[in-house]
C-alpha positions in Angstrom: -79.8 -75.4 48.9 -77.4 -75.0 51.8 -74.7 -73.9 49.4 -76.9 -71.0 48.1 -77.6 -69.9 51.7 -73.9 -70.0 52.5 -73.1 -68.0 49.3 -75.8 -65.4 50.3 -74.6 -65.3 53.9 -70.9 -64.8 52.7 -72.1 -62.1 50.3 -74.0 -60.3 53.0 -71.1 -60.6 55.4 -68.8 -59.0 52.8 -71.3 -56.3 52.1 -71.8 -55.5 55.8 -68.1 -55.6 56.5 -67.3 -53.4 53.5 -70.0 -50.9 54.6 -68.5 -50.9 58.1 -65.0 -50.2 56.8 -66.3 -47.4 54.6 -68.2 -45.9 57.5 -65.2 -46.0 59.8 -63.1 -44.5 57.1 -65.5 -41.6 56.5 -65.5 -40.9 60.3 -61.8 -41.2 61.1 -60.3 -39.7 57.9 -61.5 -36.2 58.6 -60.4 -36.5 62.2 -56.9 -37.6 61.1 -56.7 -34.7 58.6 -57.7 -32.3 61.3 -55.2 -33.5 63.9 -52.2 -33.7 61.5 -51.0 -30.2 60.6 -50.4 -29.3 57.0 -46.7 -29.0 55.9 -45.2 -25.7 56.7 -44.5 -23.4 53.8 -41.5 -21.8 55.6 -38.0 -22.4 54.4 -35.2 -23.6 56.5 -32.8 -20.8 57.3 -29.2 -20.7 58.5 -29.1 -17.1 59.7 -31.7 -14.5 60.9 -31.6 -10.9 61.8 -33.5 -10.4 65.0 -36.4 -7.9 65.0 -35.0 -6.0 68.0 -31.7 -4.3 68.7 -29.2 -5.0 71.4 -30.3 -1.9 73.4 -33.9 -3.3 73.6 -32.6 -6.6 74.9 -30.4 -4.9 77.5 -33.4 -2.8 78.7 -35.6 -5.9 78.9 -36.3 -6.9 82.5 -35.8 -10.6 81.8 -32.6 -10.1 79.7 -33.9 -12.6 77.2 -36.2 -12.9 74.2 -37.8 -15.6 72.1 -37.4 -15.3 68.4 -38.3 -17.2 65.2 -35.5 -19.1 63.5 -37.0 -20.4 60.3 -39.5 -23.1 61.3 -38.1 -23.2 64.9 -38.0 -20.9 67.8 -34.8 -19.6 69.5 -33.9 -17.9 72.7 -31.3 -15.2 73.1 -30.1 -14.0 76.5 -27.6 -11.8 78.2 -25.6 -13.8 80.8 -24.6 -12.3 84.1 -21.1 -11.8 82.5 -22.8 -9.7 79.8 -22.3 -12.3 77.0 -24.9 -12.8 74.3 -25.9 -16.5 74.0 -28.5 -18.0 71.7 -30.0 -21.5 71.6 -32.8 -23.5 70.0 -35.6 -22.8 72.5 -37.2 -26.2 72.1 -36.7 -28.5 75.1 -35.1 -31.8 74.1 -37.5 -33.7 76.3 -41.0 -33.0 74.9 -40.6 -30.0 72.6 -41.8 -27.4 75.1 -40.4 -23.9 74.8 -37.7 -23.0 77.3 -37.3 -19.7 79.1 -34.4 -17.9 80.8 -34.5 -17.7 84.6 -32.3 -14.7 85.4 -32.8 -15.2 89.1 -31.3 -18.7 88.9 -29.0 -18.1 86.0 -30.4 -21.2 84.1 -32.5 -22.0 81.1 -35.7 -23.6 82.4 -38.4 -25.8 80.8 -41.7 -25.4 82.7 -43.2 -28.6 81.4 -41.3 -31.0 83.5 -38.8 -28.8 85.4 -35.9 -29.4 83.0 -32.9 -27.3 83.6 -30.0 -26.2 81.3 -26.9 -24.2 82.2 -26.0 -21.1 80.3 -23.9 -23.2 77.8 -27.1 -25.2 76.9 -26.1 -28.4 78.7 -28.8 -30.3 80.5 -28.1 -30.2 84.3 -31.3 -31.7 85.8 -34.7 -33.0 85.0 -35.8 -35.2 82.2 -34.1 -33.6 79.1 -31.9 -36.2 77.5 -29.7 -33.9 75.4 -28.3 -30.3 75.5 -29.9 -27.4 73.6 -28.5 -26.6 70.2 -26.3 -23.5 70.4 -26.4 -20.8 67.8 -23.7 -18.3 67.0 -24.4 -14.7 67.7 -23.0 -11.8 65.6 -23.4 -8.2 66.7 -23.2 -5.2 64.4 -21.8 -2.6 66.8 -22.5 0.3 64.5 -26.3 -0.3 64.3 -26.9 -2.6 67.3 -28.4 -5.3 65.0 -28.2 -8.9 66.2 -27.6 -11.7 63.8 -28.1 -15.4 64.9 -26.7 -18.2 62.8 -26.4 -22.0 63.0 -23.2 -23.0 64.8 -20.6 -24.5 62.4 -19.2 -27.9 63.2 
């Protein structure tokens, strides 16, 4: 008689445990699917033509612009020496978007006060690595700006 009770008790324990697992799965699976973004349909690129011309960048008060580089964002700026520089605009610390501080002549991450020099090297704050530099090509005839991945 005790064996039958134990069998029933084990069966009920399995039934209740399985129901609990199914319930938790039905609650947390939609939350998981909501939090994790779907894969991006954008292709990786190695070169982009910027949607603005050199003259627009020169007339911009900040002397910099953020642009899309495939799945990533980039930043292009005019240095005090009138050089065009472009970098991946994602901070190497926590993936925040960096900005150019013309007044300090640095690239700055507002999230945790990370600072990079105008060569993309991290100079203070928590960023562990320098920014990825891009190569800038300028079509002098049209003023079009092309940004490409740096080779080697």
